[in-house]
N, C-alpha and C positions, 0 to 999 in steps of 0.2 A: 080261126087261128089254129096253127100247129099245136098239137099237144107236146109237152115236153118230152124227150125221149128218156126212158129210165134205165135202159140196157142197151148193149150193142153185141151181136153176135156175127162176127166175120166167119164167112163159109170158105173153106179152102179145100181143093180136091188134093187127095194123097192118094200114091200108088200102093203103099202097104202100111195097113192102120196100124198094125202092131209095132213096126219100126219106128213109124212116127211118134206114137204114144212113148214108146222107149227113149227116143231122142229127147222129147221135150221133158219127160220125167228128170233126164240128167240136167236139165237147165233149171230143174226147182218146180216145173209147173205141176199142178194136180188135175184131175178129172172127175167130172160130177158122172157117178155110175148111172143116174137115173136117165141120163142121154147118151148111154154108151151101149153099143152092141156090134155087130159084125160088120155093120156099114159106115158107123160115126162114132165120134166121141166128143164130148164137150170139155175143151180145155179150160181151165180157169185161169185168166190173166190177173184180174183183180175182182172186187166185189160186183162190178156191173158190167164187165168187159169178158167176152169169152171168144174162143175160136172153135167152131165146129170143124173138125178135120173128117171130110167124107171121102169115102172109096170112090175114085172116079165114076164107076158104073152108077153108084147112088147118087152121086154130085149132078151127074146127067140128067137125072129124072126131074131136075128144078130149071133146066134150061134147054132150049132148043139150039143154042149156040154151041160152037166147037170149044172145047176146054183148051184153054193156053197151055202151052208148054213152059212152064215158069222157069226151065233150064235154059230157055233160049229166048225168052221175051219177058217183059215184066208189065203186069196191068195194075199192080197195087204194091206199095211199100207200106208194110206193118211197122209203126214207130212205136217204141216203148219208152216212155220216160222212167228213169229209176233214181235214186237217192244220192248218188255220188258217182265220181270217176271210177273208183275201186268196184262199185256195183256193174258199171258198164263193161269193164276189164273181165271181172268174173263171169258175167252171163257169155263173153265172147269166147273166154278160156273153156267154159263148159260146153257151148256150142261147138267149136273146135274138136275138141276131144270125143264128142258124141258122133263126129262125121261131118259136121258141117263145115263150110268154106267161108272164109273172109274175102269178099269181093273186091274190096278197095281199101286204101290207107285209112289210119286214123284221121278224124277232122277234129282239130283242137282250136277253138277260136277264142280260148280264154273264158269265156261266159259260159259256153257251150261245148260239150266234147262228145263225141260220137263216134261209135263203129257201127259195122253191119256184119250180118251173116245171113248165108243162104241155108235154109233147112235141107233135109233130104231129097225134098221134091224140087228144089231150086226156089222157093217162095223167098222173098227177100224181106228181112227184119232188121231194122235201124233200132240200135240201143243207145240212148242218149241221156246225158246229166245236163240241165240247165240251170245256171244260177242267175235269176232274173234280176237280181240286185247288182249283178255286174254287167248286165245288157246295156250295150251302147244305146245313146239316144236315137240315133239313126242306124238302121243297119243297110249295109250296102248289098 
């Protein structure tokens, strides 16, 4: 039997670590100094979810594959659930004022509301609010 997962550390390559830290600080995220140096930082998303932002040469030491150019292709969408539609809009507003891009229109399904932003390296982040009490019995 597989052990229950206790934490997740999503690893993302970045071109400029200082600029990435500055960008995500403007969105309200904090960083663990224990796991921060010139090559990487640990962005705290919540108690058990973290994003390791690794400068590309350091990221490359963990794989023999080419690093995807997130500005041109998508390998993953990082989806963040927040507490309200206002929280969604506030995070997108902060991302845009910090230099991010909103790649698509708002998606409002009544029971679920979502927007997205691309960070400075083109990584795609979905921010959404979901009211499960209003969720339809069948989703099409």
